C-alpha positions in Angstrom: -24.6 10.2 -3.3 -25.9 8.1 -6.3 -22.5 6.5 -6.5 -22.6 5.1 -3.0 -25.9 3.5 -3.8 -24.2 1.4 -6.7 -22.0 -0.2 -4.1 -24.8 -2.4 -2.7 -24.5 -5.8 -3.3 -20.7 -5.7 -4.4 -18.8 -8.6 -3.0 -15.4 -7.9 -1.4 -12.4 -9.6 -3.0 -9.4 -7.8 -1.4 -9.5 -4.8 1.2 -7.0 -2.3 1.9 -6.2 0.6 4.4 -5.2 3.5 2.9 -3.3 6.0 4.9 -1.7 9.4 4.8 1.3 8.9 6.9 0.7 10.7 10.2 3.9 12.7 10.4 4.2 14.2 13.9 0.6 13.3 15.1 -0.2 13.0 18.8 -3.3 10.5 18.6 -4.4 7.6 16.8 -7.7 9.3 15.9 -5.6 12.0 14.1 -4.2 9.2 11.6 -5.9 10.0 8.0 -7.2 6.4 7.3 -9.6 4.9 4.7 -10.7 1.6 3.3 -10.0 0.6 -0.2 -12.4 -2.3 -1.5 -11.4 -4.2 -4.5 -14.8 -5.9 -5.8 -15.1 -9.3 -7.4 -17.0 -7.5 -10.0 -14.2 -5.3 -10.9 -10.7 -6.8 -9.8 -8.5 -4.0 -11.5 -10.0 -1.4 -9.7 -9.6 0.2 -6.0 -12.6 1.9 -4.6 -11.6 4.2 -1.6 -14.3 5.4 0.6 -12.8 8.7 2.5 -13.8 12.3 3.2 -13.9 14.8 0.5 -10.7 16.7 0.7 -12.4 20.2 -0.4 -14.7 20.5 2.3 -13.3 18.0 4.9 -17.0 17.1 5.7 -18.7 15.2 3.0 -18.4 11.3 2.4 -16.3 10.8 -1.0 -15.5 7.8 -3.2 -12.5 7.7 -5.6 -11.4 5.0 -8.0 -7.9 4.2 -8.9 -5.7 1.4 -9.9 -4.6 -1.4 -7.8 -1.7 -0.1 -5.7 1.8 -1.4 -6.7 3.4 -0.7 -3.4 1.8 -2.1 -0.7 2.6 -2.8 3.1 2.2 -5.7 5.1 -0.3 -5.6 8.2 2.6 -6.8 10.3 4.2 -3.4 9.8 1.1 -1.3 10.3 1.5 -0.4 14.0 5.2 0.2 14.0 5.1 2.4 10.7 2.4 4.6 12.3 4.2 4.7 15.3 7.5 5.8 13.5 5.4 8.4 11.5 3.6 10.0 14.7 7.5 10.2 16.1 8.7 11.7 12.8 11.2 8.6 12.9 10.0 7.3 9.5 12.6 7.7 6.5 10.1 7.0 3.8 8.7 9.5 1.4 5.4 11.1 2.5 3.1 9.4 0.0 0.0 7.6 0.6 0.6 4.0 2.1 -1.7 1.0 1.2 -1.7 -2.0 3.7 -3.3 -5.1 2.2 -5.6 -6.5 5.2 -7.5 -9.1 3.0 -6.1 -11.9 5.2 -6.2 -10.5 8.6 -8.4 -11.8 11.3 -9.8 -8.9 12.0 -11.3 -8.0 8.6 -12.5 -11.7 8.2 -16.3 -10.8 8.4 -15.8 -8.2 5.4 -13.7 -10.3 3.1 -16.1 -12.4 0.5 -19.2 -10.8 1.9 -21.4 -8.4 0.0 -22.2 -4.9 0.6 -25.9 -5.2 2.3 -26.6 -1.5 2.7 -25.0 1.8 2.7 -26.1 4.4 5.5 -25.3 8.3 5.7 -24.5 9.4 9.0 -25.4 13.2 9.4 -26.9 15.8 11.8 -30.4 16.3 12.3 -31.5 19.5 10.4 -28.1 19.7 8.3 -28.5 18.7 4.7 -25.1 17.3 3.9 -23.9 14.1 5.8 -20.7 13.9 7.5 -20.1 10.0 7.5 -21.0 6.8 5.7 -21.5 3.4 7.1 -20.9 0.3 4.9 -22.9 -2.4 6.0 -22.1 -6.3 5.7 -24.0 -9.6 7.3 -21.5 -9.8 10.1 -19.8 -6.5 10.2 -19.8 -2.9 9.4 -17.1 0.1 8.2 -17.9 3.4 9.3 -15.9 6.4 7.7 -16.0 9.8 9.2 -14.0 12.8 9.0 -11.3 14.2 11.4 -9.6 17.5 11.5 -7.0 16.3 8.7 -8.9 13.9 6.7 -10.6 10.7 7.3 -11.0 7.8 9.8 -12.5 4.4 9.8 -13.8 1.7 12.2 -15.2 -1.6 12.1 -16.5 -3.9 15.1 -13.0 -5.1 15.6 -10.8 -2.3 14.4 -10.0 1.2 15.5 -12.8 1.5 17.9 -12.0 5.4 18.6 -15.6 6.6 18.8 -15.2 9.4 16.7 -19.1 9.8 16.4 -18.9 11.2 19.8 -17.3 14.3 18.5 -20.3 14.7 16.4 -22.8 14.0 19.1 -21.5 17.4 20.7 -22.7 19.2 17.7 -26.4 18.0 17.4 -28.6 14.8 17.1 -27.0 12.2 14.8 -29.5 10.9 12.2 -28.9 8.0 10.1 -30.2 7.6 6.3 -30.3 4.1 4.8 -29.7 3.9 1.1 -31.2 0.7 0.8 -34.6 1.6 0.6 
């Protein structure tokens, strides 16, 4: 979890939605979606916050090169609908949507990460989610049955935390202290 702490005070230069195509999925909440950050301090690397695919529970950071195949935000909804209806003809591979210029994410772009909070269940040692906090917004990343989902104050408000509240009391640990 030390690596997450190192994200504090990093400034967001570009922002991507990183999506595993939801082939045949029925609900929006079933879309495996993560955020990818390009920081001003390291413009040649994409930092993806997601869920560890090994245990499908633990928050996970991975670093990769800047994607070369990028989809526009304007195609996001139609592509997700096509994948969900099994009508998309593309190869099944990770899709990257640059959302740097999108209004819903304007409070994140050019902002610095103020704090990192882990979200877990009381009396459980491993957190299941991570919340990245900015001055005027946040990104919450939590697991779903087939991967990860995210939300901000203006995007993808599916209340995935409600699923975890049924398992016990939710606890938030701030790594900024």
